[in-house]
C-alpha positions in Angstrom: 2.8 -0.2 10.3 2.3 2.4 7.6 -0.3 4.9 8.6 0.5 7.4 5.8 -2.5 9.3 4.4 -3.3 11.7 1.6 -5.8 14.5 1.3 -6.6 15.3 -2.3 -8.8 17.5 -4.5 -10.2 16.4 -7.9 -12.2 18.2 -10.5 -13.8 17.8 -13.9 -12.5 18.8 -17.3 -13.9 22.3 -16.9 -12.6 22.8 -13.3 -16.0 23.9 -12.1 -16.8 21.0 -9.6 -14.4 20.3 -6.7 -14.2 17.1 -4.7 -12.1 16.7 -1.6 -11.2 13.3 -0.3 -8.8 11.3 1.9 -7.1 8.0 1.4 -4.2 5.8 2.3 -3.5 4.8 -1.3 -3.7 7.9 -3.6 -2.9 6.2 -6.9 -5.5 3.5 -6.4 -8.2 6.0 -5.2 -7.6 8.4 -8.2 -7.7 5.4 -10.6 -11.1 4.5 -9.1 -12.4 8.0 -9.6 -11.1 8.2 -13.2 -12.7 4.9 -14.1 -16.0 5.5 -12.3 -15.6 2.3 -10.3 -17.7 3.8 -7.4 -21.1 5.2 -8.1 -21.7 8.5 -6.5 -20.8 12.2 -6.6 -17.5 11.8 -8.6 -19.0 9.5 -11.3 -22.1 11.7 -11.6 -20.1 14.9 -12.1 -17.3 13.3 -14.1 -14.6 14.1 -11.5 -11.5 12.7 -13.1 -8.6 15.1 -12.7 -6.3 15.2 -9.7 -5.4 18.9 -9.1 -4.1 18.8 -5.5 -2.7 16.4 -2.9 -0.8 16.5 0.3 0.8 13.6 2.1 0.7 13.1 5.9 2.7 10.8 8.0 -0.5 9.9 9.9 -3.9 9.3 8.4 -5.6 11.1 11.2 -3.8 14.3 10.2 -5.0 13.8 6.6 -8.5 13.4 7.9 -8.2 16.6 9.9 -7.0 18.5 6.8 -9.8 17.1 4.8 -12.3 18.5 7.3 -10.6 21.8 7.2 -10.6 22.0 3.4 -14.3 20.9 3.2 -15.2 23.5 5.7 -13.5 26.3 3.8 -14.8 28.4 0.9 -14.4 27.6 -2.7 -12.0 30.5 -3.0 -9.8 29.0 -0.3 -9.8 25.6 -2.2 -8.8 27.4 -5.4 -5.9 29.1 -3.6 -4.8 25.8 -2.2 -4.9 24.2 -5.6 -3.1 27.0 -7.3 -0.4 27.1 -4.6 0.6 23.6 -5.8 -0.7 23.5 -9.4 -1.2 27.0 -10.9 -2.3 25.6 -14.3 -4.7 23.0 -12.9 -3.0 20.1 -14.7 -3.9 16.5 -14.0 -1.3 15.3 -11.4 -2.2 11.6 -11.7 0.9 10.6 -13.8 3.2 12.3 -11.3 2.0 10.0 -8.5 2.4 6.7 -10.3 
């Protein structure tokens, strides 16, 4: 059984709103955000750019990391993003 999980951070075109989430299927979830298939925070704030993700062998570890990221400051989130993606490019195509 595959229990792989991902934690991810997405933003809008101006990089001023950050959204942190967790999923088992990163490509599907980002597609849903980009196409506003689920009404809520990400559709309301036009969150459509994947700027950070990390894969975990176990979804429970991804959930723990999501909680840690959400509990951190904006500065910590920015440092996490820039550690992987210094120019804040959309990483969606790289996960397909």
